[in-house]
ROTOR-724973 format. One record per residue (C-alpha): residue number from 1; chain; x, z, y. Coordinates in steps of 0.1 Angstrom, whole numbers, m for minus. Each point is the difference from the previous one (the first is absolute). Example, Ala and Ser with C-alpha at 12.3 -4.5 7.8 and 13.67 -1.06 7.14 Angstrom:
<1; "A"; <123; 78; m45>>
<2; "A"; <14; m7; 34>>
END
This chain:
<1; "A"; <m1441; 758; 1610>>
<2; "A"; <m25; 3; m28>>
<3; "A"; <16; m4; m34>>
<4; "A"; <m20; m23; m23>>
<5; "A"; <4; 12; m36>>
<6; "A"; <m8; m14; m34>>
<7; "A"; <m5; 27; m26>>
<8; "A"; <3; m9; m38>>
<9; "A"; <m7; 24; m28>>
<10; "A"; <m20; m6; m32>>
<11; "A"; <m17; 34; 3>>
<12; "A"; <m29; 0; 25>>
<13; "A"; <2; 38; 4>>
<14; "A"; <37; m2; 9>>
<15; "A"; <m6; m27; 25>>
<16; "A"; <m28; 20; 16>>
<17; "A"; <23; 31; 3>>
<18; "A"; <29; m20; 14>>
<19; "A"; <m23; m18; 25>>
<20; "A"; <m14; 33; 11>>
<21; "A"; <35; 13; 8>>
<22; "A"; <11; m32; 18>>
<23; "A"; <m31; m2; 21>>
<24; "A"; <7; 34; 15>>
<25; "A"; <25; m19; 21>>
<26; "A"; <m18; m21; 26>>
<27; "A"; <29; m25; 0>>
<28; "A"; <m5; m10; m36>>
<29; "A"; <m28; m23; m12>>
<30; "A"; <m6; m8; m36>>
<31; "A"; <m10; m37; 2>>
<32; "A"; <m1; m8; m38>>
<33; "A"; <0; 17; m34>>
<34; "A"; <11; m14; m33>>
<35; "A"; <m4; 13; m36>>
<36; "A"; <28; m20; m16>>
<37; "A"; <32; m18; 9>>
<38; "A"; <m14; m35; 0>>
<39; "A"; <m28; 10; 24>>
<40; "A"; <26; 17; 22>>
<41; "A"; <19; m32; 4>>
<42; "A"; <m31; m20; 8>>
<43; "A"; <m11; 25; 26>>
<44; "A"; <35; 2; 16>>
<45; "A"; <m2; m38; 4>>
<46; "A"; <m35; 2; 14>>
<47; "A"; <4; 29; 24>>
<48; "A"; <38; 0; 8>>
<49; "A"; <1; 38; 5>>
<50; "A"; <28; 19; 16>>
<51; "A"; <5; 21; m31>>
<52; "A"; <m9; m4; m37>>
<53; "A"; <m1; 34; m18>>
<54; "A"; <1; m6; m37>>
<55; "A"; <m4; 21; m31>>
<56; "A"; <25; m9; m28>>
<57; "A"; <m22; 1; m31>>
<58; "A"; <m29; m25; 5>>
<59; "A"; <m16; m26; m23>>
<60; "A"; <8; m37; 0>>
<61; "A"; <32; 5; 21>>
<62; "A"; <18; 33; 8>>
<63; "A"; <7; 11; 35>>
<64; "A"; <37; m7; m2>>
<65; "A"; <m6; m36; m10>>
<66; "A"; <m28; m4; 25>>
<67; "A"; <21; 15; 28>>
<68; "A"; <28; m24; m7>>
<69; "A"; <m24; m30; 1>>
<70; "A"; <m16; 12; 32>>
<71; "A"; <35; 3; 17>>
<72; "A"; <8; m35; m11>>
<73; "A"; <m34; m15; 11>>
<74; "A"; <m5; 20; 32>>
<75; "A"; <33; 14; 12>>
<76; "A"; <m16; 16; 30>>
<77; "A"; <m18; 25; m22>>
<78; "A"; <19; 33; m6>>
<79; "A"; <m4; 11; m36>>
<80; "A"; <m1; 37; m10>>
<81; "A"; <m5; 13; m35>>
<82; "A"; <m22; 30; m5>>
<83; "A"; <1; 15; m35>>
<84; "A"; <0; 30; m22>>
<85; "A"; <33; m12; m16>>
<86; "A"; <33; 6; 18>>
<87; "A"; <21; m15; m28>>
<88; "A"; <34; m12; 13>>
<89; "A"; <m5; m34; m16>>
<90; "A"; <m33; m5; 19>>
<91; "A"; <16; 10; 33>>
<92; "A"; <30; m24; m6>>
<93; "A"; <m22; m29; m9>>
<94; "A"; <m23; 5; 29>>
<95; "A"; <28; 2; 25>>
<96; "A"; <19; m29; m15>>
<97; "A"; <m32; m21; 3>>
<98; "A"; <m2; 8; 37>>
<99; "A"; <m25; 29; 2>>
<100; "A"; <6; 22; 30>>
<101; "A"; <m17; 32; m12>>
<102; "A"; <m4; 20; m32>>
<103; "A"; <m25; 29; 2>>
<104; "A"; <m13; 25; m26>>
<105; "A"; <m37; 7; m3>>
<106; "A"; <9; 36; m6>>
<107; "A"; <18; 2; 34>>
<108; "A"; <m13; 16; 33>>
<109; "A"; <m27; m22; 16>>
<110; "A"; <21; 0; 31>>
<111; "A"; <27; m19; m19>>
<112; "A"; <m25; m27; m8>>
<113; "A"; <m9; m5; 37>>
<114; "A"; <37; 2; 11>>
<115; "A"; <10; m25; m26>>
<116; "A"; <m27; m25; 10>>
<117; "A"; <11; 2; 37>>
<118; "A"; <37; m4; m9>>
<119; "A"; <m6; m31; m22>>
<120; "A"; <m24; m15; 26>>
<121; "A"; <27; m1; 27>>
<122; "A"; <26; m15; m23>>
<123; "A"; <16; 33; m11>>
<124; "A"; <4; 15; m34>>
<125; "A"; <m14; 32; m16>>
<126; "A"; <7; 18; m32>>
<127; "A"; <m20; 30; m12>>
<128; "A"; <22; 31; 8>>
<129; "A"; <2; 9; m36>>
<130; "A"; <12; m35; m9>>
<131; "A"; <24; 0; 30>>
<132; "A"; <15; 33; m11>>
<133; "A"; <6; m14; m35>>
<134; "A"; <17; m31; 14>>
<135; "A"; <22; 21; 22>>
<136; "A"; <8; 22; m29>>
<137; "A"; <11; m30; m20>>
<138; "A"; <22; m12; 28>>
<139; "A"; <17; 34; 2>>
<140; "A"; <4; 1; m38>>
<141; "A"; <17; m34; 2>>
<142; "A"; <28; 17; 20>>
<143; "A"; <26; m12; 25>>
<144; "A"; <4; m35; m15>>
<145; "A"; <m34; m11; 13>>
<146; "A"; <8; 14; 35>>
<147; "A"; <33; m19; 0>>
<148; "A"; <m17; m32; m12>>
<149; "A"; <m28; 3; 26>>
<150; "A"; <25; 5; 28>>
<151; "A"; <20; m29; m12>>
<152; "A"; <m31; m22; m1>>
<153; "A"; <m11; 8; 36>>
<154; "A"; <35; m11; 13>>
<155; "A"; <m15; m35; m3>>
<156; "A"; <m24; 8; 28>>
<157; "A"; <5; m2; 37>>
<158; "A"; <m3; 32; 20>>
<159; "A"; <m34; m11; 13>>
<160; "A"; <m12; m6; m35>>
<161; "A"; <12; 34; m11>>
<162; "A"; <m19; 15; 29>>
<163; "A"; <m31; m18; m11>>
<164; "A"; <6; 10; m36>>
<165; "A"; <3; 37; 9>>
<166; "A"; <m33; 0; 19>>
<167; "A"; <m17; m20; m27>>
<168; "A"; <10; 26; m25>>
<169; "A"; <m14; 27; 22>>
<170; "A"; <m34; m17; m5>>
<171; "A"; <m4; m18; 34>>
<172; "A"; <m19; m33; 2>>
<173; "A"; <15; m31; 15>>
<174; "A"; <m19; 7; 33>>
<175; "A"; <13; 36; 1>>
<176; "A"; <36; m11; m7>>
<177; "A"; <m3; m26; 28>>
<178; "A"; <m11; 27; 24>>
<179; "A"; <28; 23; m10>>
<180; "A"; <27; m26; 2>>
<181; "A"; <m15; m18; 31>>
<182; "A"; <m4; m33; m19>>
<183; "A"; <m29; m24; m5>>
<184; "A"; <m18; 4; m33>>
<185; "A"; <9; m35; m12>>
<186; "A"; <37; 8; 4>>
<187; "A"; <m5; 31; m22>>
<188; "A"; <m18; m20; m26>>
<189; "A"; <29; m24; m1>>
<190; "A"; <25; 29; m4>>
<191; "A"; <m21; 14; m29>>
<192; "A"; <0; m33; m17>>
<193; "A"; <37; m3; 4>>
<194; "A"; <6; 35; m13>>
<195; "A"; <m20; m8; m32>>
<196; "A"; <19; m32; m5>>
<197; "A"; <34; 14; 6>>
<198; "A"; <m6; 30; m23>>
<199; "A"; <m18; m21; m26>>
<200; "A"; <m32; 21; 1>>
<201; "A"; <m36; m8; m4>>
<202; "A"; <m18; 23; 23>>
<203; "A"; <2; 28; 26>>
<204; "A"; <m2; 28; m25>>
<205; "A"; <31; m12; m18>>
<206; "A"; <18; m3; 34>>
<207; "A"; <m11; 36; 9>>
<208; "A"; <15; 12; m33>>
<209; "A"; <34; m17; 8>>
<210; "A"; <m1; 16; 35>>
<211; "A"; <m7; 35; m16>>
<212; "A"; <29; m5; m24>>
<213; "A"; <23; m11; 28>>
<214; "A"; <m11; 30; 22>>
<215; "A"; <m9; m20; 31>>
<216; "A"; <m36; 12; 5>>
<217; "A"; <m11; 4; 37>>
<218; "A"; <m27; 26; 7>>
END
C-alpha cells in the first residue's frame, strides 16, 4: 500500500529535506505539509493521512500538543514525532498522548523511512538512540521492575501474552494475525484487552512492559 503522509515543520528547508528522504521510497506519498501545529491539525482533518510526522517546536501550537489533538480527532492517523530534541520528558509526553513513533532528525535516513512504515501499519518505532536510552533506564531500575512486569502480565491470558510478545517485537496486527493463525479483528481485540488489563495507553508502553518481563518473541 502507499502510505499517505502529513509532514509538519515550521522550517521550509527542513520540510524539503525530509520530503526528499521520504520520497526515495515509492510506497510513501507526502499528501500535505504544514508550517505550524494548528495547520497540521486542519490538514489532518482534511486529508486523513495514514501518518502525521510532526516537529516539536512549531508556532501557534507545538507538535506534541498537535499530535495529541490529531489522535483525539482522527484516531486512524498514526502520529510520529520528528525532532532535534530527544529529551526524556518529550518522549514520555508524546507516548503518553498516544504517539507511536519518536524519531531524531540527526538519525540515519533509513530510520525515518522504517519508522514511517512501522507507524503506518499500527506498529511503534523509537529512534535507536532513544530506544537504547530507554532500555538503559530499565536496566538501571533493576530487578524490581522485572518482577513488577512479570506480576502484571499474570493478569493476561496465554493468548494475550503471545500477542504482547509479538507486538513488542514490532509486528503489526496483520503480521501477528498471520503468525498466530488468527483473524486481524481478533488480534485487535486482544491488543485492546492487553492495554486495558495492564492499564496502558498505547503499544509502546505495552512493548516496554514486555521487555521488562522478558517475553519478547523474535
